[in-house]
C-alpha positions as CSV (number, residue, x, y, z in Angstrom):
1,M,25.4,-84.4,-82.8
2,I,22.8,-85.3,-85.5
3,D,24.2,-86.1,-88.9
4,T,22.6,-84.2,-91.9
5,Y,22.1,-85.1,-95.5
6,D,21.8,-83.0,-98.6
7,L,18.6,-84.5,-100.1
8,A,18.7,-81.7,-102.7
9,P,20.8,-78.5,-103.1
10,D,18.2,-76.5,-101.1
11,L,17.1,-79.4,-98.8
12,R,19.5,-80.4,-96.0
13,I,17.7,-82.8,-93.7
14,A,18.5,-84.3,-90.3
15,R,19.2,-88.0,-90.9
16,V,16.8,-88.8,-88.1
17,L,13.5,-87.3,-89.0
18,T,10.8,-86.9,-86.3
19,G,7.7,-88.7,-87.3
20,L,4.3,-87.4,-86.1
21,W,2.2,-90.5,-87.0
22,Q,1.4,-91.1,-83.3
23,V,-0.4,-87.7,-83.0
24,A,-3.3,-89.5,-84.6
25,D,-3.1,-92.3,-82.0
26,M,-2.9,-89.8,-79.2
27,E,-6.0,-88.1,-80.6
28,K,-8.0,-91.2,-81.5
29,D,-10.5,-90.6,-78.7
30,G,-11.5,-87.3,-80.3
31,T,-9.4,-85.1,-78.0
32,T,-7.1,-82.7,-79.8
33,L,-3.6,-82.0,-78.4
34,D,-2.9,-78.5,-77.2
35,R,-1.4,-77.0,-80.2
36,E,1.1,-74.6,-78.6
37,A,2.2,-77.1,-76.0
38,A,2.7,-79.7,-78.7
39,A,4.7,-77.1,-80.8
40,D,6.8,-76.5,-77.7
41,A,7.7,-80.2,-77.8
42,L,8.7,-79.9,-81.5
43,A,10.8,-76.9,-80.7
44,A,12.7,-79.0,-78.1
45,Y,13.4,-81.6,-80.8
46,A,14.6,-78.9,-83.3
47,A,16.9,-77.3,-80.6
48,D,18.6,-80.7,-80.2
49,G,19.3,-81.0,-84.0
50,F,16.2,-83.0,-84.9
51,T,15.1,-80.3,-87.4
52,T,13.1,-82.3,-89.9
53,F,9.5,-83.3,-89.2
54,D,7.4,-85.8,-91.2
55,M,3.6,-86.0,-91.1
56,A,0.5,-86.5,-93.4
57,D,-2.9,-85.2,-94.0
58,H,-4.4,-87.9,-91.8
59,Y,-2.0,-87.7,-88.8
60,G,-4.6,-85.9,-86.7
61,S,-3.6,-82.3,-86.0
62,A,0.1,-82.9,-86.8
63,E,0.2,-80.4,-89.7
64,L,-1.5,-77.7,-87.5
65,I,1.0,-78.3,-84.7
66,T,3.9,-78.0,-87.1
67,G,2.4,-74.9,-88.5
68,A,2.3,-73.4,-85.1
69,L,6.0,-74.1,-84.7
70,L,6.8,-72.6,-88.1
71,A,4.7,-69.5,-87.3
72,R,7.2,-68.7,-84.5
73,G,9.9,-68.1,-87.1
74,P,12.6,-70.3,-85.4
75,T,16.2,-70.1,-86.8
76,P,17.2,-72.3,-88.4
77,R,13.9,-73.0,-89.8
78,P,12.8,-76.6,-89.4
79,L,11.7,-78.6,-92.4
80,A,8.1,-79.9,-92.7
81,F,7.5,-82.9,-94.9
82,T,3.9,-83.9,-95.4
83,K,1.9,-86.4,-97.4
84,W,-1.2,-86.2,-99.5
85,C,-3.2,-89.4,-99.5
86,P,-6.4,-88.8,-101.7
87,A,-9.1,-91.3,-102.3
88,P,-8.8,-92.7,-105.8
89,G,-10.8,-90.9,-108.4
90,P,-10.2,-88.4,-111.2
91,M,-7.1,-86.3,-110.5
92,T,-7.9,-83.1,-112.3
93,P,-5.8,-80.0,-111.9
94,D,-8.4,-78.5,-109.5
95,V,-8.5,-81.7,-107.3
96,V,-4.7,-81.8,-107.0
97,R,-4.3,-78.1,-106.4
98,A,-7.0,-78.3,-103.7
99,G,-5.2,-81.1,-101.9
100,V,-1.9,-79.3,-102.0
101,D,-3.4,-76.0,-101.0
102,E,-5.0,-77.6,-97.9
103,R,-1.6,-78.9,-96.9
104,R,-0.1,-75.4,-97.3
105,A,-2.9,-73.7,-95.3
106,R,-2.6,-76.2,-92.4
107,L,1.2,-75.7,-92.3
108,G,0.9,-72.0,-92.9
109,V,3.5,-72.0,-95.7
110,E,3.7,-70.8,-99.3
111,T,5.9,-73.7,-100.4
112,I,5.8,-77.2,-99.1
113,D,9.4,-78.5,-98.4
114,L,8.6,-82.1,-99.6
115,L,5.1,-83.3,-100.7
116,Q,4.9,-87.1,-100.6
117,F,2.1,-88.7,-102.6
118,H,0.3,-92.0,-101.6
119,W,-2.1,-93.9,-103.8
120,W,-4.2,-96.9,-102.6
121,T,-4.4,-99.0,-105.8
122,F,-2.4,-98.7,-109.0
123,E,-5.3,-100.4,-110.9
124,H,-6.9,-96.9,-110.9
125,P,-4.5,-95.0,-113.3
126,A,-5.3,-91.5,-112.0
127,W,-2.2,-91.8,-109.8
128,L,0.0,-90.9,-112.7
129,D,-2.2,-88.0,-113.6
130,A,-1.8,-86.7,-110.0
131,L,1.9,-87.0,-110.1
132,H,2.1,-85.0,-113.3
133,E,-0.1,-82.3,-111.8
134,L,2.1,-82.2,-108.7
135,T,5.1,-81.9,-111.0
136,R,3.5,-78.8,-112.5
137,L,2.9,-77.3,-109.0
138,R,6.6,-78.0,-108.3
139,E,7.5,-76.0,-111.4
140,E,5.2,-73.3,-110.2
141,G,7.0,-73.1,-106.8
142,V,4.2,-74.4,-104.7
143,I,6.2,-77.6,-103.9
144,R,9.9,-77.5,-103.4
145,S,10.5,-81.3,-103.9
146,L,8.2,-84.2,-104.7
147,G,8.2,-87.7,-103.3
148,V,6.0,-90.7,-103.0
149,T,5.2,-93.1,-100.2
150,N,4.8,-96.9,-100.2
151,F,5.6,-97.3,-103.9
152,D,7.0,-100.6,-105.0
153,A,10.0,-100.9,-107.3
154,A,7.9,-101.4,-110.4
155,H,5.7,-98.4,-110.0
156,L,8.5,-96.1,-108.8
157,S,10.3,-97.1,-112.0
158,L,7.2,-96.5,-114.1
159,A,6.7,-93.0,-112.6
160,L,10.4,-92.1,-113.3
161,A,10.2,-93.5,-116.8
162,D,7.2,-91.3,-117.5
163,G,9.2,-88.2,-116.6
164,V,8.1,-87.5,-113.0
165,P,11.0,-86.0,-111.0
166,L,10.7,-87.9,-107.8
167,L,13.3,-87.2,-105.1
168,T,12.2,-89.7,-102.4
169,N,10.1,-92.8,-101.6
170,Q,9.0,-93.3,-98.0
171,V,8.8,-97.0,-97.1
172,S,9.1,-99.5,-94.3
173,F,12.6,-100.7,-93.6
174,S,14.0,-102.4,-90.6
175,L,15.8,-105.5,-89.2
176,L,12.5,-107.3,-89.6
177,D,11.4,-105.8,-92.9
178,R,14.2,-106.0,-95.4
179,R,12.3,-105.7,-98.6
180,A,13.9,-102.4,-99.5
181,E,17.2,-104.1,-100.0
182,A,15.9,-105.9,-103.1
183,D,14.4,-104.5,-106.3
184,L,13.7,-101.1,-104.8
185,A,17.4,-100.6,-104.0
186,A,18.3,-101.2,-107.7
187,V,15.8,-98.6,-108.9
188,C,17.1,-96.0,-106.4
189,A,20.7,-96.7,-107.5
190,A,19.8,-96.3,-111.2
191,H,17.8,-93.0,-110.8
192,G,19.3,-91.3,-107.7
193,V,16.1,-91.6,-105.7
194,K,16.5,-91.8,-101.9
195,L,14.5,-93.6,-99.3
196,L,13.0,-92.1,-96.1
197,C,12.4,-95.1,-93.9
198,Y,9.8,-95.6,-91.2
199,G,9.2,-98.6,-89.0
200,T,12.9,-98.7,-88.2
201,L,12.2,-99.5,-84.6
202,A,9.0,-101.6,-85.4
203,G,6.8,-99.5,-83.2
204,G,9.2,-99.9,-80.2
205,F,9.5,-103.7,-80.5
206,L,13.2,-103.2,-81.5
207,S,14.2,-102.1,-78.0
208,E,15.4,-103.5,-74.7
209,R,11.8,-103.2,-73.4
210,W,10.9,-106.5,-75.2
211,L,14.2,-108.4,-74.9
212,G,13.5,-111.9,-73.5
213,R,9.9,-111.0,-72.8
214,P,7.0,-113.4,-73.5
215,E,4.7,-112.8,-76.3
216,P,2.0,-110.2,-75.3
217,A,-1.6,-111.3,-75.2
218,E,-2.8,-108.0,-76.6
219,I,-1.5,-104.6,-77.8
220,A,-3.2,-101.4,-77.0
221,D,-1.7,-98.8,-79.3
222,W,-2.0,-98.6,-83.1
223,S,1.7,-98.7,-83.7
224,G,2.1,-101.8,-81.6
225,M,-0.8,-103.6,-83.4
226,K,0.8,-102.8,-86.7
227,Y,4.3,-104.1,-86.0
228,R,3.0,-107.1,-84.1
229,R,1.7,-108.2,-87.5
230,F,5.2,-107.6,-89.0
231,I,6.6,-109.9,-86.3
232,D,4.1,-112.6,-87.1
233,A,4.8,-112.3,-90.9
234,A,8.6,-112.4,-90.3
235,G,8.5,-115.8,-88.6
236,G,6.9,-115.2,-85.2
237,W,8.0,-114.3,-81.7
238,D,10.9,-116.6,-81.5
239,A,12.4,-115.5,-84.8
240,Y,11.9,-111.9,-83.7
241,Q,13.6,-112.5,-80.3
242,G,16.6,-114.0,-82.2
243,V,17.0,-110.7,-84.1
244,L,16.5,-108.7,-81.0
245,G,19.1,-110.7,-79.1
246,A,21.6,-110.3,-81.9
247,A,21.1,-106.5,-81.8
248,A,21.4,-106.5,-78.0
249,Q,24.8,-108.3,-78.3
250,I,26.0,-105.8,-80.9
251,G,24.7,-102.9,-78.7
252,A,26.6,-104.2,-75.7
253,R,29.8,-104.5,-77.8
254,H,29.6,-100.8,-78.8
255,G,28.0,-99.4,-75.6
256,V,24.8,-98.3,-77.4
257,S,21.1,-99.4,-77.4
258,I,19.2,-101.9,-79.5
259,A,17.4,-99.0,-81.1
260,N,20.8,-97.5,-82.1
261,V,21.9,-100.7,-83.7
262,A,18.6,-101.1,-85.6
263,T,18.6,-97.5,-86.8
264,R,22.3,-97.6,-87.8
265,W,21.8,-100.8,-89.8
266,V,19.1,-99.0,-92.0
267,L,21.1,-95.8,-92.3
268,D,24.1,-97.6,-93.6
269,H,22.4,-98.5,-96.8
270,P,23.6,-96.2,-99.6
271,H,20.1,-95.5,-100.9
272,V,18.7,-94.4,-97.5
273,A,18.8,-90.7,-96.8
274,G,17.1,-90.8,-93.4
275,V,15.0,-92.7,-90.9
276,I,11.8,-91.6,-89.3
277,V,11.5,-92.2,-85.6
278,G,8.1,-91.5,-84.2
279,A,7.4,-89.2,-81.3
280,R,4.7,-89.2,-78.7
281,L,4.8,-85.5,-78.0
282,G,5.0,-84.7,-74.3
283,E,5.0,-88.4,-73.3
284,R,8.0,-90.5,-74.5
285,E,11.1,-88.8,-75.9
286,H,14.3,-90.5,-76.9
287,R,16.4,-87.7,-78.3
288,V,19.5,-88.4,-76.3
289,D,19.5,-92.0,-77.2
290,N,18.8,-91.4,-80.9
291,A,21.7,-89.0,-81.1
292,R,24.1,-91.8,-80.0
293,L,23.5,-93.8,-83.2
294,F,26.1,-91.5,-84.9
295,S,28.8,-92.4,-82.3
296,F,29.7,-95.9,-83.7
297,A,29.8,-98.0,-86.8
298,L,28.7,-101.6,-87.5
299,D,31.6,-103.8,-88.6
300,A,31.9,-107.2,-90.4
301,E,31.4,-109.1,-87.1
302,D,28.2,-107.2,-86.4
303,H,26.8,-107.8,-89.8
304,A,27.7,-111.5,-89.6
305,R,25.8,-111.8,-86.3
306,L,22.7,-110.1,-87.8
307,A,22.9,-112.3,-90.9
308,A,22.8,-115.4,-88.7
309,A,19.7,-114.0,-87.0
310,F,18.0,-113.1,-90.3
311,A,18.5,-116.6,-91.5
312,A,15.9,-117.8,-88.9
313,T,13.3,-115.3,-90.0
314,T,10.8,-115.4,-92.9
315,P,11.2,-112.7,-95.6
316,L,8.1,-110.5,-95.7
317,P,6.1,-111.2,-98.8
318,G,6.0,-109.0,-101.9
319,D,7.6,-105.6,-102.3
320,C,7.5,-102.4,-100.3
321,G,4.0,-101.0,-100.0
322,D,2.2,-104.3,-100.7
323,E,1.0,-104.4,-97.1
324,Y,-1.5,-101.6,-98.0
325,R,-2.8,-103.2,-101.2
326,K,-2.9,-107.0,-100.8
327,P,-2.8,-109.7,-98.2
328,P,-1.3,-110.1,-95.7
329,F,-2.4,-106.6,-94.7
330,L,0.3,-105.5,-92.3
331,T,-1.4,-102.3,-91.1
332,A,-2.6,-100.9,-87.8
333,S,-6.2,-101.8,-88.6
334,G,-5.4,-105.2,-90.2
335,D,-7.4,-106.4,-93.2
336,L,-8.0,-103.6,-95.7
337,S,-10.0,-105.7,-98.2
338,H,-13.2,-103.9,-97.2
339,H,-11.5,-100.5,-97.8
340,L,-10.1,-101.5,-101.2
341,A,-13.5,-103.0,-102.2
342,D,-15.0,-99.6,-101.8
343,V,-12.4,-97.9,-104.1
344,P,-14.2,-97.0,-107.3
345,T,-13.1,-98.6,-110.5
346,A,-11.5,-96.3,-113.1
347,H,-14.3,-97.0,-115.6
348,A,-17.9,-98.1,-115.2
349,A,-19.3,-101.3,-116.7
350,E,-22.1,-100.9,-119.2
351,A,-24.7,-103.7,-119.7
352,T,-25.3,-104.2,-123.4
353,R,-27.8,-107.2,-123.4
354,P,-28.8,-109.9,-120.9
355,G,-25.7,-111.7,-119.8
356,R,-23.3,-109.3,-121.5
357,S,-21.5,-106.2,-120.4
358,R,-18.5,-104.1,-121.4
359,V,-16.1,-101.4,-120.2
360,S,-14.2,-98.7,-122.1
361,S,-11.1,-97.0,-120.9
362,G,-11.5,-93.7,-122.8
363,S,-8.8,-94.4,-125.4
364,V,-9.3,-92.6,-128.7
365,W,-8.7,-95.9,-130.4
366,E,-11.7,-97.5,-128.9
367,D,-14.3,-95.3,-130.7
368,L,-12.1,-95.0,-133.8
369,A,-11.9,-98.7,-134.3
370,G,-15.1,-99.7,-132.6
371,F,-14.0,-102.0,-129.8
372,S,-14.3,-102.2,-126.0
373,R,-11.5,-102.4,-123.5
374,A,-13.1,-105.6,-122.2
375,V,-16.3,-107.5,-122.6
376,R,-17.9,-110.0,-120.2
377,I,-20.1,-112.8,-121.5
378,G,-21.4,-114.9,-118.7
379,D,-18.4,-115.8,-116.5
380,R,-15.9,-115.1,-119.2
381,I,-14.1,-111.7,-119.5
382,L,-12.2,-110.9,-122.7
383,V,-9.7,-108.0,-122.6
384,S,-8.6,-106.4,-125.9
385,G,-5.0,-105.8,-126.8
386,T,-4.0,-103.1,-124.4
387,T,-1.2,-100.5,-124.7
388,A,0.3,-98.0,-122.2
389,T,-2.1,-95.2,-123.1
390,A,-3.1,-92.6,-120.4
391,G,-6.3,-90.6,-121.0
392,T,-7.3,-90.6,-124.7
393,D,-3.9,-90.9,-126.4
394,R,-0.8,-90.1,-124.3
395,V,1.9,-92.8,-124.5
396,V,3.1,-93.7,-121.0
397,A,6.9,-94.2,-120.5
398,P,7.8,-94.1,-124.2
399,G,10.7,-96.4,-125.0
400,D,10.6,-98.4,-121.7
401,P,9.0,-101.8,-122.3
402,G,9.1,-102.9,-118.7
403,A,7.4,-99.8,-117.4
404,Q,4.8,-99.9,-120.2
405,A,4.0,-103.6,-119.3
406,T,3.5,-102.6,-115.6
407,Y,1.0,-99.9,-116.6
408,I,-0.8,-102.2,-119.1
409,L,-1.2,-105.0,-116.6
410,D,-2.7,-102.5,-114.0
411,K,-5.1,-101.3,-116.8
412,I,-6.1,-104.9,-117.7
413,I,-6.7,-105.8,-114.0
414,G,-8.7,-102.6,-113.6
415,A,-10.9,-103.6,-116.6
416,V,-11.4,-107.1,-115.2
417,R,-12.3,-105.7,-111.8
418,A,-14.8,-103.3,-113.3
419,L,-16.6,-106.4,-114.8
420,G,-16.7,-108.3,-111.5
421,G,-13.5,-110.3,-111.7
422,G,-10.0,-110.0,-110.2
423,P,-6.4,-110.8,-111.2
424,E,-6.8,-114.3,-109.8
425,D,-9.5,-115.0,-112.4
426,I,-7.1,-114.3,-115.4
427,V,-6.4,-117.6,-117.1
428,R,-4.6,-116.5,-120.3
429,T,-2.5,-113.6,-121.4
430,R,-0.9,-112.9,-124.8
431,V,2.0,-110.5,-125.1
432,Y,3.1,-108.8,-128.3
433,L,6.5,-107.2,-128.5
434,A,7.8,-104.6,-131.0
435,D,11.3,-106.0,-130.4
436,I,12.0,-109.6,-129.2
437,D,15.2,-108.4,-127.5
438,E,12.9,-106.6,-125.0
439,W,11.3,-109.8,-123.7
440,E,13.0,-109.8,-120.3
441,P,11.7,-106.6,-118.7
442,V,8.2,-107.3,-120.0
443,S,8.3,-110.9,-118.7
444,R,9.6,-109.7,-115.3
445,A,6.6,-107.3,-115.1
446,H,4.3,-110.2,-116.0
447,G,5.9,-112.4,-113.4
448,R,5.5,-109.8,-110.6
449,V,1.7,-109.8,-111.2
450,F,1.1,-113.5,-112.0
451,A,3.8,-115.3,-109.9
452,D,1.1,-117.1,-107.9
453,T,-1.7,-117.6,-110.4
454,K,0.4,-118.4,-113.4
455,P,-2.1,-118.1,-116.3
456,A,-1.5,-119.6,-119.7
457,N,0.7,-117.2,-121.6
458,T,2.0,-116.6,-125.1
459,L,4.7,-114.1,-126.0
460,L,5.2,-113.0,-129.6
461,A,7.4,-110.6,-131.6
462,V,5.3,-108.7,-134.1
463,G,6.2,-106.6,-137.2
464,G,5.9,-103.4,-135.2
465,L,3.6,-101.4,-132.9
466,V,2.2,-97.9,-133.6
467,G,4.3,-95.0,-132.4
468,D,6.3,-95.3,-129.2
469,Y,4.5,-98.4,-127.9
470,R,6.9,-101.2,-127.1
471,V,4.4,-103.8,-126.0
472,E,0.7,-104.7,-126.2
473,I,-1.1,-107.3,-124.0
474,E,-4.5,-109.0,-124.1
475,A,-6.0,-111.2,-121.5
476,E,-8.9,-113.6,-120.7
477,A,-10.5,-114.3,-117.4
478,I,-13.1,-116.7,-116.1
479,V,-14.8,-115.5,-113.0
480,G,-14.9,-118.3,-110.4
């Protein structure tokens, strides 16, 4: 029997979601799966209680396959969760609606059960525009519920502080990747957001198949390549085998598989609504084994055994989602720096004279007061005092200094990047607070960005800031 979870009053999910990411891998040679035969495979999952399917716009023909299943009108009706992962650029109402309408058309539905939004780089501020447009589509009834994918704690908190009604965040979480136990858990607890977790079985590495086996010379499938990078980042093959061995001992104690132990450990976290277990349709199916994970419970002895194994591993760097935005890139294709380098900057630089250029962010204050967001002279970039302003004059996250600082620092880095620099080139920041008692959330936001580079910094309380702004930050960079 598969446990269910009331994600929302009108959204009861199976706690083991069937992930269709591997459809893309199965179709990577250009051959498309037979749609009806693949839908038959999904129907078998649904009949066994695995009634919730997770996919994305770039998972090959996964949306079309799921649409073929939904068109049959099965009862009870399975749930189809999908993702929209647009290229960074202006997120106008027409752009956002077109992205959602394409998902609806491919699924053959009027209303998407859960639309999850992914954004490649927060330095391009249009992600927040997109979320507000998606919120309007939710109010219109085009989307039943709204979530995000691979958002770190800071940006999930920022979106919530700016009034976006997020229900879920889909992130990696496993015995090897325990980042979701930290800051993200606190944000979820404070706001009632739930996690949908993938990578729980590390692409099959958390199974008996690899117990006691030597390190493989090469991995053929995309999922294996991705999670092999996770193993390396978590301390290497020996550390991974230690975790795998501990899970095997626990499994033997309860009469279940390593996969059951790994999945149960994730599901037992209170901010986790469900785990996503990938399916290779028509090839490898583990429904019977996955159903067993609800037949036992981990006890104190089990957790102590796992904790001992965790102590020999290396915590993965950064926060959830960082693997898509900064080194080490723990993705199927590896290094994404070439991809991120091709992402357009939010605002174009303008040459003003030889050796000098500038960038504007479109704020109404820039033309009113006659200043640029940032100016480059030679190798030096000077960034004006920056507030949490979206578009021309909208205050982002009013009353939340930590969220405003997160938005401001993204905006500053975006301006520096538009002028040929990067966050590693920033050598000085100055922070101005409306209330000195709000120093800590702002300082923590600053620390998340500059923990490694540690520029010179000054923090001041000022007489006051205009309107609902709680913090203003300026910066200087020297491009090395």
